[in-house]
C-alpha positions as CSV (number, residue, x, y, z in Angstrom):
1,X,66.1,130.9,9.2
2,X,64.5,127.5,9.4
3,X,66.3,126.5,6.2
4,X,69.6,127.7,7.6
5,X,69.0,125.7,10.8
6,X,68.2,122.5,8.8
7,X,71.3,123.0,6.6
8,X,73.4,123.4,9.8
9,X,71.9,120.2,11.3
10,X,72.4,118.3,8.1
11,X,76.0,119.5,7.8
12,X,76.5,118.7,11.5
13,X,75.1,115.2,10.9
14,X,77.4,114.6,8.0
15,X,80.4,115.8,10.1
16,X,79.4,113.4,12.9
17,X,78.9,110.5,10.5
18,X,82.1,111.5,8.9
19,X,84.0,111.7,12.2
20,X,82.6,108.2,13.2
21,X,83.7,106.7,9.9
22,X,87.1,108.4,10.2
23,X,87.5,107.1,13.7
24,X,86.7,103.6,12.6
25,X,89.2,103.8,9.7
26,X,91.8,105.5,11.8
27,X,91.5,102.8,14.5
28,X,91.8,100.0,12.0
29,X,95.5,99.6,12.7
30,X,97.7,96.6,12.3
31,X,95.9,94.6,15.1
32,X,92.4,95.2,13.6
33,X,93.6,94.6,10.1
34,X,95.2,91.4,11.2
35,X,91.9,90.2,12.6
36,X,90.3,90.4,9.2
37,X,93.1,88.8,7.3
38,X,93.0,85.1,6.4
39,X,94.9,83.3,9.2
40,X,98.3,82.0,8.4
41,X,98.6,78.3,8.0
42,X,100.1,76.6,11.1
43,X,103.8,75.9,10.9
44,X,104.3,72.1,10.9
45,X,106.2,70.8,13.9
46,X,109.8,70.0,13.1
47,X,111.1,66.5,13.7
48,X,113.3,66.3,16.7
49,X,116.9,65.6,15.6
50,X,117.9,64.4,19.1
51,X,116.2,60.9,19.0
52,X,119.6,59.2,19.1
53,X,120.3,60.9,22.4
54,X,117.0,60.3,24.2
55,X,117.1,57.4,26.6
56,X,114.3,55.0,26.9
57,X,113.2,52.1,29.2
58,X,110.7,49.3,28.8
59,X,107.4,50.2,30.3
60,X,106.8,46.7,31.6
61,X,110.3,45.1,31.7
62,X,109.4,41.9,33.6
63,X,106.6,41.1,31.1
64,X,108.6,42.0,28.0
65,X,111.9,40.4,29.1
66,X,110.1,37.2,30.0
67,X,108.5,37.0,26.5
68,X,111.9,37.8,24.9
69,X,113.6,35.1,27.0
70,X,111.0,32.5,25.8
71,X,111.7,33.6,22.2
72,X,115.4,33.2,22.7
73,X,115.0,29.6,23.9
74,X,112.8,28.8,20.9
75,X,115.3,30.5,18.6
76,X,118.3,28.4,19.9
77,X,116.2,25.3,19.7
78,X,115.4,26.1,16.1
79,X,119.1,26.6,15.3
80,X,120.1,23.3,16.9
81,X,117.4,21.4,15.0
82,X,118.6,22.5,11.6
83,X,120.4,19.4,10.2
84,X,122.8,21.4,8.0
85,X,123.9,23.4,11.0
86,X,124.6,20.4,13.1
87,X,126.9,19.1,10.4
88,X,129.2,22.1,10.6
89,X,132.4,22.2,12.7
90,X,131.9,23.4,16.2
91,X,134.0,26.6,15.6
92,X,131.7,27.5,12.7
93,X,128.6,26.8,14.8
94,X,129.9,29.1,17.5
95,X,130.7,31.9,15.0
96,X,127.2,31.7,13.4
97,X,125.4,31.6,16.7
98,X,127.3,34.6,18.1
99,X,126.6,36.7,14.9
100,X,123.0,35.7,14.3
101,X,121.3,35.3,17.7
102,X,120.1,39.0,17.9
103,X,118.6,39.2,14.4
104,X,117.1,35.8,14.8
105,X,115.6,36.9,18.1
106,X,114.0,40.0,16.6
107,X,112.6,37.8,13.8
108,X,111.2,35.5,16.5
109,X,109.6,38.5,18.2
110,X,107.9,39.4,15.0
111,X,106.8,35.8,14.4
112,X,105.3,35.5,17.9
113,X,103.9,39.1,17.6
114,X,105.6,40.2,20.8
115,X,105.0,43.9,21.1
116,X,106.3,46.2,23.8
117,X,106.0,49.8,25.0
118,X,108.7,52.1,26.2
119,X,108.9,55.2,28.3
120,X,111.5,58.0,28.2
121,X,113.9,58.2,31.1
122,X,114.9,61.5,32.5
123,X,118.5,62.4,31.9
124,X,120.4,63.3,35.2
125,X,121.8,66.8,35.3
126,X,125.5,67.4,35.1
127,X,125.6,68.3,38.8
128,X,123.8,65.0,39.7
129,X,126.4,63.1,37.7
130,X,129.3,64.8,39.4
131,X,127.9,64.4,42.9
132,X,126.8,60.8,42.5
133,X,129.7,59.7,40.3
134,X,127.1,58.1,38.0
135,X,125.8,55.7,40.7
136,X,122.2,57.0,40.4
137,X,122.3,56.5,36.7
138,X,123.5,52.9,37.0
139,X,120.9,52.1,39.7
140,X,118.1,53.6,37.5
141,X,119.3,51.6,34.6
142,X,119.3,48.3,36.6
143,X,115.9,49.1,38.1
144,X,114.0,50.2,35.0
145,X,115.8,48.5,32.2
146,X,117.2,51.8,30.8
147,X,120.7,52.1,29.5
148,X,122.5,55.0,28.0
149,X,123.2,53.0,24.8
150,X,119.5,52.3,24.2
151,X,118.1,55.3,22.5
152,X,114.7,56.3,21.0
153,X,116.2,55.8,17.6
154,X,117.1,52.2,18.4
155,X,113.5,51.6,19.5
156,X,112.2,53.1,16.3
157,X,114.4,50.7,14.3
158,X,113.1,47.7,16.1
159,X,109.5,48.8,15.9
160,X,109.8,49.6,12.2
161,X,111.0,46.1,11.5
162,X,108.3,44.5,13.6
163,X,105.6,46.6,11.9
164,X,106.9,45.8,8.5
165,X,106.9,42.1,9.2
166,X,103.4,42.2,10.6
167,X,102.2,44.2,7.6
168,X,103.5,41.5,5.3
169,X,101.7,38.8,7.3
170,X,104.7,36.4,7.0
171,X,103.8,32.7,7.2
172,X,105.6,30.1,9.4
173,X,107.5,28.7,6.4
174,X,108.6,32.1,5.2
175,X,109.9,32.9,8.7
176,X,111.9,29.6,8.7
177,X,113.5,30.4,5.3
178,X,114.3,34.0,6.5
179,X,115.9,32.6,9.6
180,X,118.0,30.2,7.5
181,X,119.2,33.2,5.4
182,X,120.2,35.0,8.6
183,X,121.8,32.0,10.3
184,X,124.0,31.0,7.4
185,X,126.0,34.2,7.0
186,X,129.1,33.7,4.8
187,X,130.4,37.2,5.5
188,X,132.0,36.2,8.9
189,X,135.7,36.1,9.2
190,X,137.2,32.8,10.4
191,X,134.7,30.4,8.9
192,X,136.2,27.0,8.0
193,X,133.4,25.9,5.7
194,X,132.9,29.3,4.0
195,X,131.8,27.9,0.6
196,X,129.4,25.4,2.2
197,X,127.8,28.1,4.3
198,X,127.5,30.4,1.3
199,X,125.7,27.6,-0.5
200,X,123.3,27.1,2.4
201,X,122.4,30.8,2.4
202,X,121.7,30.6,-1.4
203,X,119.6,27.5,-0.8
204,X,117.5,29.4,1.8
205,X,117.0,32.3,-0.6
206,X,116.0,29.9,-3.4
207,X,113.6,28.0,-1.2
208,X,111.9,31.2,-0.1
209,X,111.6,32.4,-3.7
210,X,110.0,29.1,-4.7
211,X,107.6,29.1,-1.8
212,X,106.5,32.6,-2.5
213,X,106.0,32.0,-6.2
214,X,103.8,29.0,-5.3
215,X,101.8,30.6,-2.5
216,X,101.6,34.2,-3.8
217,X,101.4,33.9,-7.6
218,X,99.6,37.3,-7.9
219,X,102.3,39.1,-5.9
220,X,105.5,39.1,-7.9
221,X,107.2,41.5,-5.6
222,X,106.7,39.7,-2.3
223,X,110.1,38.1,-2.2
224,X,111.8,41.4,-2.8
225,X,109.7,43.0,0.0
226,X,110.7,40.2,2.4
227,X,114.4,40.6,1.7
228,X,114.1,44.3,2.0
229,X,112.5,43.9,5.4
230,X,115.3,41.4,6.3
231,X,118.0,43.9,5.3
232,X,116.7,46.4,7.9
233,X,117.8,44.0,10.6
234,X,121.4,45.2,10.0
235,X,120.6,48.5,11.7
236,X,119.7,46.7,14.9
237,X,122.8,45.8,16.9
238,X,123.1,42.8,19.2
239,X,124.2,45.1,22.0
240,X,121.0,47.1,21.8
241,X,118.9,43.8,21.8
242,X,120.8,42.5,24.9
243,X,120.5,45.8,26.8
244,X,116.8,46.3,26.1
245,X,115.4,42.8,26.4
246,X,117.8,41.0,28.8
247,X,119.9,43.5,30.9
248,X,116.9,44.2,33.2
249,X,116.8,40.6,34.3
250,X,120.3,39.3,34.0
251,X,122.0,42.3,35.5
252,X,125.8,42.2,35.1
253,X,125.9,38.7,33.7
254,X,127.6,38.6,30.3
255,X,125.1,38.1,27.5
256,X,127.4,35.9,25.4
257,X,128.1,33.7,28.4
258,X,124.3,33.3,29.0
259,X,123.8,32.6,25.3
260,X,126.4,29.8,25.2
261,X,125.0,28.3,28.4
262,X,121.6,28.1,26.8
263,X,122.9,26.8,23.5
264,X,125.3,24.1,24.9
265,X,123.2,23.4,28.0
266,X,126.2,23.9,30.3
């Protein structure tokens, strides 16, 4: 009898142990199995494709606009002091200034290491636009320096150019030659001295190449990198430069009118 009792206890113990193991295995459902699996790698965030629609404003418009205005004055002074430019007909001078002031200004910002910060501006709802007739939007733009045509993509383009220039550590002479290459643009319609201006641009390119070969003999690709950086200026429009750096302080004044007043001293 004692042996039978021991066998029953042993069998009962096996059944209990078996039932516990069974319960554990049974309860190891999808949630529990997932807890023991190697975690899935995080999904990388997708780049936002709406950067061109996101409005921005200068974080410190008074400070940044003051710095940009100082660079503009220096830029126009540089242009007027170029002997070859002064020898051109007045009509050609006007065409060149109108087409080059914005890229020359951005080059000047890079040379003077003028950095700036921006902040996103909340878009008004459709109902707000209907009820206010766009007045709130215009007032917000005048107050904070935001404009519907200055997007986050525009800011990225300007910042990318500035950072590229700063990474190249461009010298004063290199900046001067780059400005000459920008100023003497033979691709403008209506130039009277087209061939002469084309030659002046080639001369600026040649002078830059010679300077780089003399000062950076170990870096044979520097000239190419400088001109690649310069080519990115084409993606920055004069309208964006005017709206971002000058509209907060000049308001409704026409930018071209201001430019000519500064250039001719009217």
